[in-house]
FITI-154385 format. One record per residue (C-alpha): x, y, z; residue number from 1. Coordinates in steps of 0.02 Angstrom, whole numbers, plus 32768, in hexadecimal, padded with zeros to 4 digits. Example, Ala and Ser with C-alpha at 12.3 -4.5 7.8 and 13.67 -1.06 7.14 Angstrom:
<sevexs>
{sevex {8267, 7F1F, 8186}, 1}
{sevex {82AC, 7FCB, 8165}, 2}
</sevexs>
This chain:
<sevexs>
{sevex {5E4A, C81B, 8844}, 1}
{sevex {5ED3, C7C6, 886A}, 2}
{sevex {5F71, C805, 8884}, 3}
{sevex {600E, C7A7, 884C}, 4}
{sevex {6087, C78C, 88E1}, 5}
{sevex {6117, C721, 88ED}, 6}
{sevex {6144, C678, 8940}, 7}
{sevex {61D8, C661, 896E}, 8}
{sevex {6247, C61F, 8A00}, 9}
{sevex {624D, C684, 8AB0}, 10}
{sevex {62EE, C6C9, 8AA5}, 11}
{sevex {6362, C74A, 8A4F}, 12}
{sevex {6326, C7DB, 89CA}, 13}
{sevex {62B6, C762, 895A}, 14}
{sevex {626E, C6FE, 89FE}, 15}
{sevex {61C1, C704, 8A49}, 16}
{sevex {61DE, C769, 8AC5}, 17}
{sevex {623E, C7E7, 8A6B}, 18}
{sevex {6214, C7DF, 89BA}, 19}
{sevex {623D, C83E, 892D}, 20}
{sevex {61C4, C7F5, 88BC}, 21}
{sevex {614D, C81E, 8920}, 22}
{sevex {6160, C8BE, 8958}, 23}
{sevex {6192, C8FF, 8891}, 24}
{sevex {60E4, C8B1, 885F}, 25}
{sevex {607D, C90E, 88E4}, 26}
{sevex {60DA, C9BF, 88C2}, 27}
{sevex {60AF, C9AA, 881D}, 28}
{sevex {600A, C982, 884A}, 29}
{sevex {5FE4, CA0D, 88BD}, 30}
{sevex {6041, CA8B, 8847}, 31}
{sevex {6056, CA4E, 878B}, 32}
{sevex {600E, CA94, 8707}, 33}
{sevex {5FE8, CA13, 8689}, 34}
{sevex {5F89, C960, 86B2}, 35}
{sevex {5FA8, C8CE, 8628}, 36}
{sevex {5F2D, C826, 8630}, 37}
{sevex {5F71, C7A1, 85ED}, 38}
{sevex {5F06, C70B, 858B}, 39}
{sevex {5F2D, C691, 8538}, 40}
{sevex {5EA9, C649, 84AB}, 41}
{sevex {5ECA, C59F, 847C}, 42}
{sevex {5E8B, C571, 83BB}, 43}
{sevex {5EB9, C4D1, 839B}, 44}
{sevex {5EFE, C427, 8421}, 45}
{sevex {5F58, C396, 83A8}, 46}
{sevex {5F66, C300, 8405}, 47}
{sevex {5FF4, C281, 83ED}, 48}
{sevex {5FB6, C215, 835E}, 49}
{sevex {5F92, C182, 83C6}, 50}
{sevex {5F2C, C1E0, 8443}, 51}
{sevex {5ED3, C235, 83AE}, 52}
{sevex {5EA6, C184, 8363}, 53}
{sevex {5E60, C157, 83F1}, 54}
{sevex {5DF7, C1E2, 8428}, 55}
{sevex {5DBC, C1CB, 8369}, 56}
{sevex {5D87, C125, 83A1}, 57}
{sevex {5D11, C15A, 842F}, 58}
{sevex {5D8A, C147, 849E}, 59}
{sevex {5D86, C1BD, 8537}, 60}
{sevex {5E2D, C21F, 8545}, 61}
{sevex {5E6A, C280, 85E3}, 62}
{sevex {5EE6, C31A, 85DA}, 63}
{sevex {5F0E, C3B5, 8645}, 64}
{sevex {5F69, C439, 85E9}, 65}
{sevex {5FC9, C4A7, 866F}, 66}
{sevex {6001, C54B, 861E}, 67}
{sevex {60AB, C5A1, 867A}, 68}
{sevex {60CB, C652, 8674}, 69}
{sevex {6143, C6C3, 86AF}, 70}
{sevex {615D, C77A, 869B}, 71}
{sevex {61E8, C7E6, 86C4}, 72}
{sevex {6205, C8AC, 86A4}, 73}
{sevex {627F, C8F7, 8645}, 74}
{sevex {6325, C90C, 86AE}, 75}
{sevex {62F0, C8B9, 8750}, 76}
{sevex {6312, C813, 8794}, 77}
{sevex {627F, C7D6, 87D3}, 78}
{sevex {61D6, C7A5, 8789}, 79}
{sevex {6134, C808, 8796}, 80}
{sevex {60DA, C769, 8774}, 81}
{sevex {610F, C694, 877A}, 82}
{sevex {609F, C618, 8769}, 83}
{sevex {60E7, C567, 875D}, 84}
{sevex {60B9, C4A6, 876D}, 85}
{sevex {6147, C492, 87E9}, 86}
{sevex {60F7, C514, 8857}, 87}
{sevex {6044, C4D8, 882A}, 88}
{sevex {6015, C581, 87FC}, 89}
{sevex {5FE7, C556, 873E}, 90}
{sevex {5F4F, C582, 86E5}, 91}
{sevex {5EF8, C4EF, 86A6}, 92}
{sevex {5E88, C49D, 863B}, 93}
{sevex {5E55, C3E8, 8619}, 94}
{sevex {5E2F, C393, 8570}, 95}
{sevex {5D8A, C37C, 859E}, 96}
{sevex {5D57, C439, 85BC}, 97}
{sevex {5DB3, C456, 850A}, 98}
{sevex {5D5B, C3DD, 84A7}, 99}
{sevex {5CA6, C410, 84EF}, 100}
{sevex {5CB7, C4D7, 84D3}, 101}
{sevex {5D6C, C4F0, 8482}, 102}
{sevex {5D34, C5A7, 847A}, 103}
{sevex {5CFA, C5E2, 851A}, 104}
{sevex {5D78, C571, 8582}, 105}
{sevex {5E0D, C59B, 84FF}, 106}
{sevex {5E13, C644, 8556}, 107}
{sevex {5E8B, C62E, 85DF}, 108}
{sevex {5EC5, C6D5, 8647}, 109}
{sevex {5F65, C6BC, 8687}, 110}
{sevex {5F9D, C757, 86DC}, 111}
{sevex {5FA0, C818, 86E7}, 112}
{sevex {6034, C877, 8702}, 113}
{sevex {603A, C92A, 8728}, 114}
{sevex {60C4, C997, 86FD}, 115}
{sevex {6120, CA38, 8731}, 116}
{sevex {6148, CAD3, 86C6}, 117}
{sevex {61C6, CAEE, 8771}, 118}
{sevex {6218, CA57, 8771}, 119}
{sevex {6256, CA71, 86A7}, 120}
{sevex {6312, CA35, 86B4}, 121}
{sevex {6339, CAC8, 862E}, 122}
{sevex {62B7, CB61, 8665}, 123}
{sevex {62DE, CBAB, 85BE}, 124}
{sevex {628C, CB1F, 8551}, 125}
{sevex {61E1, CB1A, 8565}, 126}
{sevex {61A5, CA60, 853D}, 127}
{sevex {617B, C9E3, 85C0}, 128}
{sevex {61B6, C94F, 8598}, 129}
{sevex {61BC, C892, 85DE}, 130}
{sevex {61D2, C7D1, 85B4}, 131}
{sevex {6164, C74A, 85C0}, 132}
{sevex {6190, C692, 85B9}, 133}
{sevex {610F, C61A, 8591}, 134}
{sevex {6111, C567, 85A8}, 135}
{sevex {6079, C4E7, 8579}, 136}
{sevex {60CA, C434, 85D9}, 137}
{sevex {6093, C38A, 8587}, 138}
{sevex {5FF6, C356, 85DD}, 139}
{sevex {5FD3, C2A8, 8625}, 140}
{sevex {5F68, C252, 85AC}, 141}
{sevex {5F06, C1D7, 85E7}, 142}
{sevex {5E96, C15D, 8569}, 143}
{sevex {5DF4, C11E, 85CD}, 144}
{sevex {5E40, C14D, 867E}, 145}
{sevex {5EE0, C0F8, 864F}, 146}
{sevex {5F8B, C15C, 8650}, 147}
{sevex {5FDE, C165, 858D}, 148}
{sevex {6082, C158, 85B6}, 149}
{sevex {60D1, C116, 8504}, 150}
{sevex {612A, C1AC, 84EE}, 151}
{sevex {6114, C221, 8584}, 152}
{sevex {61BC, C275, 85B7}, 153}
{sevex {61B8, C2BD, 8652}, 154}
{sevex {61B7, C385, 8657}, 155}
{sevex {61AF, C3B1, 858A}, 156}
{sevex {614F, C427, 8554}, 157}
{sevex {60CA, C438, 84BD}, 158}
{sevex {60F9, C4F8, 8496}, 159}
{sevex {6182, C54B, 8506}, 160}
{sevex {61B2, C605, 84C6}, 161}
{sevex {61D6, C6A4, 8513}, 162}
{sevex {61A8, C76D, 84BB}, 163}
{sevex {61C7, C811, 84F2}, 164}
{sevex {614F, C88A, 84D6}, 165}
{sevex {616F, C955, 84E4}, 166}
{sevex {60DD, C9C5, 84F6}, 167}
{sevex {60EA, CA80, 84C5}, 168}
{sevex {6054, CAED, 852F}, 169}
{sevex {6016, CB76, 84B4}, 170}
{sevex {606A, CC0E, 84BF}, 171}
{sevex {5FC9, CC70, 84CE}, 172}
{sevex {5F29, CC5D, 8520}, 173}
{sevex {5EBC, CBF1, 848E}, 174}
{sevex {5F59, CBC1, 8434}, 175}
{sevex {5F70, CB28, 83EF}, 176}
{sevex {5FE3, CA7D, 844D}, 177}
{sevex {6078, CA38, 83F0}, 178}
{sevex {6081, C98E, 8415}, 179}
{sevex {6135, C926, 83E3}, 180}
{sevex {6163, C886, 83FB}, 181}
{sevex {61DB, C7E8, 83D4}, 182}
{sevex {61E1, C73D, 83DA}, 183}
{sevex {6277, C6F3, 8452}, 184}
{sevex {62A0, C63E, 8400}, 185}
{sevex {633C, C602, 8411}, 186}
{sevex {6392, C6A2, 8450}, 187}
{sevex {636D, C75E, 8469}, 188}
{sevex {6310, C7C0, 83E2}, 189}
{sevex {62E9, C880, 83FF}, 190}
{sevex {6226, C8B0, 8405}, 191}
{sevex {6222, C8F5, 8353}, 192}
{sevex {619B, C8AC, 82F1}, 193}
{sevex {6100, C925, 8311}, 194}
{sevex {6045, C8EF, 830D}, 195}
{sevex {5FB1, C958, 8309}, 196}
{sevex {5F45, C958, 83D5}, 197}
{sevex {5E91, C960, 83CD}, 198}
{sevex {5E2A, C9D9, 8431}, 199}
{sevex {5DB6, C975, 8482}, 200}
{sevex {5D26, C9B2, 84F4}, 201}
{sevex {5D5B, CA2E, 8596}, 202}
{sevex {5DF2, CA82, 852B}, 203}
{sevex {5E4E, C9D0, 8550}, 204}
{sevex {5EBC, C971, 84BE}, 205}
{sevex {5ECB, C8CB, 847D}, 206}
{sevex {5F5C, C884, 8435}, 207}
{sevex {5F68, C7E5, 83EA}, 208}
{sevex {5FF4, C77C, 83BE}, 209}
{sevex {5FEC, C6D2, 8380}, 210}
{sevex {605A, C64D, 83B3}, 211}
{sevex {605D, C577, 8355}, 212}
{sevex {60C0, C4DA, 83A7}, 213}
{sevex {60BF, C4AB, 82F6}, 214}
{sevex {60EC, C3FB, 8337}, 215}
{sevex {6060, C375, 835A}, 216}
{sevex {6037, C363, 83EA}, 217}
{sevex {6027, C418, 840F}, 218}
{sevex {5FC2, C4BF, 8405}, 219}
{sevex {5F9C, C544, 83A5}, 220}
{sevex {5F2D, C5EE, 83EF}, 221}
{sevex {5F67, C6AD, 8416}, 222}
{sevex {5FBC, C715, 84AF}, 223}
{sevex {5F4B, C791, 84BD}, 224}
{sevex {5F6A, C832, 852E}, 225}
{sevex {5EDD, C899, 8560}, 226}
{sevex {5F3C, C954, 85A1}, 227}
{sevex {5EEE, C9D0, 85D4}, 228}
{sevex {5F2A, CA84, 865A}, 229}
{sevex {5F4D, CA60, 86FE}, 230}
{sevex {5F52, CAEF, 8797}, 231}
{sevex {5F3C, CB5A, 86F1}, 232}
{sevex {5F69, CBF2, 874C}, 233}
{sevex {600E, CBB8, 8783}, 234}
{sevex {6042, CBAE, 86B8}, 235}
{sevex {60B6, CC43, 868C}, 236}
{sevex {60D9, CC6D, 85D6}, 237}
{sevex {6184, CCA4, 85A0}, 238}
{sevex {6179, CD5F, 85F6}, 239}
{sevex {614C, CCF6, 868A}, 240}
{sevex {6092, CD4B, 8687}, 241}
{sevex {6019, CCB3, 86C3}, 242}
{sevex {5FC5, CC5C, 861D}, 243}
{sevex {5F11, CBFC, 8616}, 244}
{sevex {5F27, CB6A, 85B6}, 245}
</sevexs>
């Protein structure tokens, strides 16, 4: 299993030598209560009209789609996961992979985050919550191995938004999870939209939240969160008793 650690400078509280992010990730990996595997399922990719026209004419079109993700827990000043293009840590999908097998290659694993009841800012509030920022970079389009720069702006995004996800573990063994979310768009928005989680094998639940850039070029798909118990003996109910999730 890949453990998400931070990459920073060599000094200070958030440095690689004494990294707060690496420490907090390790503590949650060893003693956390909830594991969330984060996936992105690509359902549609829209090329620039000029590039699409060339592709329909039989010319070879190449592009590398880069998926950035940053996840931070409620009330903390650091990230549980950080994957950005500048740090060469992004998930990637080539246009050739997408066109050859969109259903298979469109499923992109982004990260795994571990959450801890012990680390809740408000101990009376049962839910676990974090913010996730998703960015999909505009690729460097190539037509017949020649770079297409007609409408290129370095650092642009096909899609960029943040979502706040709040998880309410079941209060009793075998109970139902409650999940709410809220896209942030142009400003802060609380996680007030409830979504019905889907129960899958192994006692896990799956949450799917659609996204769409609504632009051309652009992308449409869904964020998919697979939630499961982690170190279940450590989870406590409201009375302070171990809770099996």
